[in-house]
ROSE-4610 file (N, C-alpha, C; in Angstrom, 1 decimal, always signed):
// ROSE-4610
residu = [M/M/M/L/L/L/I/I/I/L/L/L/T/T/T/R/R/R/K/K/K/S/S/S/D/D/D/E/E/E/S/S/S/I/I/I/I/I/I/I/I/I/G/G/G/N/N/N/N/N/N/I/I/I/K/K/K/V/V/V/K/K/K/V/V/V/L/L/L/K/K/K/I/I/I/Q/Q/Q/G/G/G/N/N/N/Q/Q/Q/V/V/V/H/H/H/I/I/I/G/G/G/I/I/I/E/E/E/A/A/A/P/P/P/K/K/K/D/D/D/F/F/F/S/S/S/I/I/I/Y/Y/Y/R/R/R/E/E/E/E/E/E/I/I/I/F/F/F/E/E/E/Q/Q/Q/I/I/I/R/R/R/R/R/R/E/E/E/N/N/N/A/A/A/N/N/N/A/A/A/V/V/V/Q/Q/Q/S/S/S/N/N/N/I/I/I/Q/Q/Q/P/P/P/A/A/A/M/M/M/L/L/L/E/E/E/Q/Q/Q/L/L/L/E/E/E/S/S/S/N/N/N/L/L/L/T/T/T/G/G/G/L/L/L/K/K/K/N/N/N/L/L/L/L/L/L/L/L/L/D/D/D/Q/Q/Q/D/D/D/E/E/E/K/K/K/D/D/D/P/P/P/A/A/A/R/R/R/N/N/N/R/R/R/H/H/H]
num = [1/1/1/2/2/2/3/3/3/4/4/4/5/5/5/6/6/6/7/7/7/8/8/8/9/9/9/10/10/10/11/11/11/12/12/12/13/13/13/14/14/14/15/15/15/16/16/16/17/17/17/18/18/18/19/19/19/20/20/20/21/21/21/22/22/22/23/23/23/24/24/24/25/25/25/26/26/26/27/27/27/28/28/28/29/29/29/30/30/30/31/31/31/32/32/32/33/33/33/34/34/34/35/35/35/36/36/36/37/37/37/38/38/38/39/39/39/40/40/40/41/41/41/42/42/42/43/43/43/44/44/44/45/45/45/46/46/46/47/47/47/48/48/48/49/49/49/50/50/50/51/51/51/52/52/52/53/53/53/54/54/54/55/55/55/56/56/56/57/57/57/58/58/58/59/59/59/60/60/60/61/61/61/62/62/62/63/63/63/64/64/64/65/65/65/66/66/66/67/67/67/68/68/68/69/69/69/70/70/70/71/71/71/72/72/72/73/73/73/74/74/74/75/75/75/76/76/76/77/77/77/78/78/78/79/79/79/80/80/80/81/81/81/82/82/82/83/83/83/84/84/84/85/85/85/86/86/86/87/87/87/88/88/88/89/89/89/90/90/90/91/91/91/92/92/92/93/93/93/94/94/94/95/95/95]
x = [-23.0/-23.9/-24.3/-26.0/-26.3/-26.6/-26.1/-26.0/-26.5/-27.4/-28.5/-28.4/-28.6/-29.1/-30.9/-31.5/-32.9/-33.2/-34.2/-34.7/-35.5/-36.3/-37.6/-38.6/-39.4/-40.7/-40.2/-39.2/-38.6/-38.3/-38.4/-38.5/-37.6/-37.6/-37.4/-37.8/-37.9/-38.6/-37.9/-38.1/-37.1/-38.0/-37.6/-38.8/-39.8/-40.9/-42.3/-43.1/-42.8/-44.1/-43.1/-42.2/-41.1/-41.2/-41.7/-41.0/-40.4/-39.2/-38.9/-38.8/-39.3/-39.4/-39.1/-38.1/-37.4/-38.7/-38.7/-40.0/-39.4/-38.8/-37.8/-36.2/-35.6/-34.3/-34.2/-33.9/-33.4/-32.3/-31.3/-30.1/-29.5/-28.4/-27.7/-28.9/-30.2/-30.9/-31.9/-32.1/-33.1/-34.0/-35.6/-36.7/-37.4/-37.0/-37.9/-39.0/-39.8/-40.7/-40.8/-41.4/-41.3/-42.4/-42.8/-44.2/-43.6/-44.3/-44.0/-45.2/-45.2/-46.4/-46.3/-47.4/-47.2/-46.6/-46.4/-45.5/-44.2/-43.7/-42.2/-41.8/-40.9/-40.2/-39.1/-39.3/-38.4/-38.0/-36.8/-36.2/-34.9/-34.3/-33.3/-32.2/-31.4/-29.9/-29.5/-29.6/-28.9/-29.9/-31.3/-32.5/-32.1/-31.9/-32.1/-30.8/-29.5/-28.5/-28.8/-29.5/-29.4/-30.7/-31.8/-32.4/-31.7/-30.6/-30.2/-29.3/-28.7/-27.4/-28.6/-29.7/-30.2/-30.9/-31.5/-31.4/-30.4/-28.8/-28.3/-28.0/-28.0/-27.7/-29.0/-30.0/-31.2/-30.9/-30.3/-30.1/-29.3/-28.2/-26.7/-27.4/-27.9/-28.4/-29.1/-29.9/-30.9/-30.5/-28.7/-28.0/-27.7/-27.8/-27.6/-26.2/-25.0/-24.2/-25.1/-25.9/-26.1/-27.6/-27.8/-28.1/-27.1/-26.4/-25.4/-24.2/-24.7/-23.9/-24.9/-25.7/-27.2/-27.4/-27.2/-27.2/-26.0/-24.7/-23.6/-23.4/-24.0/-24.6/-25.0/-26.4/-27.4/-26.5/-25.9/-25.2/-24.3/-23.8/-22.4/-23.2/-24.3/-25.1/-25.8/-26.2/-26.0/-25.0/-24.6/-23.0/-22.8/-22.3/-22.3/-23.5/-24.4/-25.8/-25.3/-25.2/-25.1/-23.3/-22.8/-21.4/-21.8/-22.6/-22.7/-23.4/-24.5/-24.9/-24.2/-23.3/-22.9/-21.6/-21.2/-20.3/-20.8/-22.2/-23.4/-23.8/-23.9/-24.3/-23.5/-22.2/-21.2/-22.0/-22.8/-23.8/-24.0/-24.2/-24.7/-23.5/-22.5/-20.7/-20.9/-20.9/-20.4/-19.9/-18.8/-18.0/-17.5]
y = [-1.5/-0.9/-0.9/-0.6/-0.6/+0.8/+0.8/+2.0/+2.3/+2.5/+2.6/+4.2/+4.6/+5.9/+5.8/+6.8/+7.1/+8.6/+9.0/+9.6/+10.2/+11.7/+12.3/+11.0/+10.7/+10.1/+8.4/+7.9/+6.5/+6.2/+5.2/+4.7/+3.7/+3.0/+1.8/+0.8/+0.0/-0.7/-1.7/-1.4/-2.2/-3.3/-4.7/-5.5/-5.6/-5.9/-6.0/-4.7/-4.1/-2.5/-1.3/-1.3/+0.3/+0.5/+2.0/+2.3/+4.0/+3.9/+5.2/+5.9/+7.1/+7.4/+8.8/+9.4/+10.4/+11.3/+12.3/+13.4/+14.4/+15.1/+15.7/+16.0/+16.9/+17.4/+18.5/+19.6/+20.6/+21.0/+22.0/+21.9/+21.0/+21.2/+19.8/+19.0/+19.5/+18.6/+17.6/+16.6/+15.6/+15.4/+15.6/+15.5/+13.9/+13.4/+12.1/+11.8/+10.5/+10.4/+9.1/+8.4/+7.3/+7.0/+5.4/+4.9/+3.9/+3.9/+2.5/+1.9/+1.3/+0.7/+1.9/+2.1/+3.6/+2.9/+1.6/+1.1/+0.8/+1.8/+2.2/+3.0/+3.4/+5.2/+5.6/+6.3/+7.1/+8.4/+8.4/+9.6/+10.1/+10.9/+11.9/+11.6/+10.9/+10.4/+11.3/+12.3/+13.4/+13.4/+13.3/+13.3/+12.1/+10.9/+9.3/+9.3/+9.9/+10.2/+10.7/+12.0/+12.8/+12.2/+11.5/+10.9/+9.4/+8.6/+7.6/+8.5/+9.1/+9.8/+10.8/+11.5/+11.7/+10.2/+9.6/+8.1/+7.3/+7.2/+6.5/+7.5/+9.3/+10.2/+9.9/+9.4/+9.6/+8.2/+7.2/+6.0/+6.2/+6.7/+6.8/+7.9/+8.9/+9.9/+9.3/+8.6/+8.0/+6.6/+6.2/+5.7/+6.6/+6.5/+7.2/+6.5/+7.1/+6.6/+5.5/+6.0/+5.4/+4.0/+3.9/+3.1/+2.4/+2.8/+1.5/+1.0/+1.4/+1.0/+0.2/+0.6/-0.2/-1.5/-1.9/-3.1/-3.6/-3.1/-3.3/-4.3/-3.4/-4.3/-5.4/-5.3/-6.0/-8.0/-7.3/-8.8/-9.2/-8.4/-8.8/-9.5/-9.1/-10.0/-11.2/-10.8/-12.1/-13.5/-12.9/-13.6/-14.3/-13.3/-14.0/-14.7/-15.1/-15.7/-17.3/-17.0/-18.3/-19.1/-18.5/-18.9/-19.6/-18.9/-19.7/-20.8/-20.8/-22.1/-23.1/-22.4/-24.1/-24.6/-23.5/-23.9/-25.0/-24.7/-25.4/-26.9/-26.7/-28.0/-28.0/-29.0/-29.5/-30.3/-31.0/-31.4/-30.6/-29.2/-28.5/-27.6/-28.1/-27.2/-28.5/-28.2/-28.9/-28.2/-27.6/-26.6/-27.8]
z = [-46.1/-46.3/-47.9/-48.0/-49.5/-50.1/-51.4/-51.7/-53.1/-53.2/-54.0/-54.9/-56.0/-56.9/-56.5/-56.4/-56.5/-57.3/-57.9/-58.6/-57.5/-58.0/-57.5/-57.6/-56.6/-57.0/-57.1/-56.6/-56.9/-55.0/-55.0/-53.6/-53.3/-52.2/-51.8/-51.1/-51.0/-49.6/-48.6/-47.5/-46.5/-45.4/-45.9/-45.2/-45.8/-45.4/-45.9/-45.8/-44.8/-44.4/-44.6/-44.8/-44.4/-45.9/-46.5/-48.3/-47.7/-48.2/-48.5/-49.8/-49.4/-51.0/-51.4/-52.7/-52.4/-53.6/-52.1/-52.6/-53.8/-53.3/-54.2/-53.6/-54.8/-54.7/-54.8/-54.1/-53.9/-53.6/-54.4/-54.1/-53.8/-52.6/-51.7/-50.5/-51.1/-49.9/-50.7/-49.6/-50.4/-49.2/-50.1/-49.0/-48.9/-48.2/-48.3/-47.3/-47.8/-46.9/-46.5/-45.6/-45.0/-44.7/-45.0/-44.6/-44.0/-43.0/-42.0/-40.6/-40.7/-39.0/-38.0/-37.7/-36.3/-35.3/-34.7/-33.6/-34.2/-35.0/-35.6/-35.0/-34.4/-34.5/-35.2/-35.8/-36.6/-36.3/-36.3/-35.6/-36.8/-36.6/-37.3/-36.5/-36.9/-36.3/-35.0/-35.3/-34.1/-33.2/-33.7/-32.2/-31.5/-32.1/-31.6/-31.1/-31.3/-30.3/-29.3/-29.0/-28.1/-26.6/-27.5/-26.7/-26.0/-26.5/-26.2/-25.1/-25.2/-24.1/-23.2/-23.2/-22.5/-21.1/-22.2/-21.1/-20.6/-21.0/-20.2/-19.0/-19.6/-18.3/-16.6/-17.4/-16.3/-15.9/-16.3/-15.4/-14.3/-14.8/-13.8/-13.0/-13.2/-11.9/-11.0/-11.3/-10.3/-9.7/-9.8/-9.1/-7.7/-6.7/-5.9/-4.9/-4.4/-3.7/-2.7/-1.7/-1.1/-1.3/-2.1/-2.7/-3.3/-3.8/-4.1/-2.7/-1.4/-0.4/+0.6/+0.3/+0.8/-0.1/-1.3/-2.3/-1.8/-2.0/-1.4/+0.4/+1.4/+2.4/+2.6/+1.6/+1.3/+0.9/+0.2/-0.4/+0.0/+0.8/+2.0/+2.8/+3.3/+4.8/+4.0/+2.7/+1.9/+2.3/+1.8/+1.7/+2.6/+3.6/+5.3/+5.9/+5.6/+5.9/+5.5/+4.1/+3.1/+3.8/+4.1/+4.6/+5.7/+6.6/+8.1/+7.9/+7.4/+6.9/+6.2/+5.7/+5.0/+6.2/+7.3/+8.3/+9.0/+8.7/+10.5/+9.9/+8.4/+7.7/+6.6/+6.7/+6.1/+4.6/+4.6/+3.8/+2.6/+2.7/+1.7/+1.2/+1.6/+1.1/+0.4/-1.2/-2.2/-3.7/-3.0/-4.3/-4.9]
Protein backbone atom coordinates (compact mmCIF):
# COMPACT_ATOMS: atom_id res chain seq x y z
CA UNK A 1 0.00 0.00 0.00
CA UNK A 2 1.29 3.43 -0.92
CA UNK A 3 0.75 5.98 1.85
CA UNK A 4 0.78 9.67 0.94
CA UNK A 5 0.25 12.91 2.76
CA UNK A 6 -1.81 15.51 0.91
CA UNK A 7 -3.17 18.93 1.86
CA UNK A 8 -6.30 20.66 0.58
CA UNK A 9 -6.19 21.27 -3.18
CA UNK A 10 -3.38 18.72 -3.66
CA UNK A 11 -3.86 15.70 -5.93
CA UNK A 12 -2.47 12.34 -6.88
CA UNK A 13 -2.55 10.79 -10.35
CA UNK A 14 -3.30 7.09 -10.88
CA UNK A 15 -2.21 5.72 -14.23
CA UNK A 16 -2.54 8.23 -17.04
CA UNK A 17 -6.12 9.29 -16.59
CA UNK A 18 -7.35 9.18 -12.98
CA UNK A 19 -6.90 12.17 -10.70
CA UNK A 20 -7.78 12.13 -7.00
CA UNK A 21 -7.87 15.58 -5.38
CA UNK A 22 -8.29 16.55 -1.73
CA UNK A 23 -11.02 19.20 -1.87
CA UNK A 24 -11.19 20.07 1.81
CA UNK A 25 -10.55 18.70 5.26
CA UNK A 26 -13.30 19.31 7.79
CA UNK A 27 -12.83 17.82 11.25
CA UNK A 28 -12.26 14.09 10.82
CA UNK A 29 -13.65 14.05 7.26
CA UNK A 30 -11.71 14.43 4.06
CA UNK A 31 -13.64 15.51 0.97
CA UNK A 32 -12.10 14.14 -2.20
CA UNK A 33 -12.87 14.55 -5.88
CA UNK A 34 -12.13 11.92 -8.49
CA UNK A 35 -11.68 12.63 -12.19
CA UNK A 36 -11.78 9.45 -14.29
CA UNK A 37 -13.02 8.35 -17.70
CA UNK A 38 -16.77 7.73 -17.85
CA UNK A 39 -16.27 4.01 -18.45
CA UNK A 40 -14.68 3.61 -14.97
CA UNK A 41 -17.02 2.60 -12.18
CA UNK A 42 -16.25 4.33 -8.89
CA UNK A 43 -17.96 3.19 -5.69
CA UNK A 44 -17.55 3.71 -1.99
CA UNK A 45 -16.15 0.46 -0.61
CA UNK A 46 -19.25 -0.42 1.40
CA UNK A 47 -21.47 0.02 -1.68
CA UNK A 48 -19.10 -2.05 -3.82
CA UNK A 49 -19.18 -4.89 -1.26
CA UNK A 50 -22.99 -4.75 -1.11
CA UNK A 51 -23.20 -5.01 -4.93
CA UNK A 52 -20.72 -7.91 -4.93
CA UNK A 53 -22.73 -9.79 -2.28
CA UNK A 54 -26.03 -9.19 -4.09
CA UNK A 55 -24.55 -10.43 -7.38
CA UNK A 56 -23.22 -13.57 -5.71
CA UNK A 57 -26.61 -14.21 -4.07
CA UNK A 58 -28.42 -13.69 -7.39
CA UNK A 59 -26.23 -16.26 -9.10
CA UNK A 60 -26.79 -18.79 -6.31
CA UNK A 61 -30.55 -18.24 -6.19
CA UNK A 62 -30.90 -18.71 -9.97
CA UNK A 63 -29.51 -22.25 -9.79
CA UNK A 64 -32.47 -24.36 -8.78
CA UNK A 65 -32.15 -27.98 -7.63
CA UNK A 66 -34.18 -29.21 -10.61
CA UNK A 67 -31.74 -27.53 -12.97
CA UNK A 68 -28.79 -29.19 -11.24
CA UNK A 69 -30.51 -32.58 -11.38
CA UNK A 70 -31.19 -32.13 -15.10
CA UNK A 71 -27.57 -31.14 -15.72
CA UNK A 72 -26.33 -34.16 -13.80
CA UNK A 73 -28.66 -36.42 -15.77
CA UNK A 74 -27.48 -34.95 -19.09
CA UNK A 75 -23.83 -35.41 -18.15
CA UNK A 76 -24.44 -38.99 -17.04
CA UNK A 77 -26.21 -39.71 -20.32
CA UNK A 78 -23.33 -38.23 -22.29
CA UNK A 79 -20.82 -40.27 -20.30
CA UNK A 80 -22.77 -43.47 -20.93
CA UNK A 81 -23.07 -42.68 -24.63
CA UNK A 82 -19.31 -42.19 -24.92
CA UNK A 83 -18.61 -45.39 -22.99
CA UNK A 84 -20.99 -47.34 -25.25
CA UNK A 85 -19.24 -45.98 -28.34
CA UNK A 86 -15.84 -46.96 -26.93
CA UNK A 87 -17.09 -50.51 -26.29
CA UNK A 88 -18.41 -50.80 -29.87
CA UNK A 89 -15.23 -49.38 -31.45
CA UNK A 90 -12.08 -50.41 -29.51
CA UNK A 91 -9.92 -48.33 -31.89
CA UNK A 92 -11.52 -45.20 -30.35
CA UNK A 93 -10.47 -46.29 -26.87
CA UNK A 94 -7.03 -44.69 -26.60
CA UNK A 95 -6.59 -44.12 -22.87
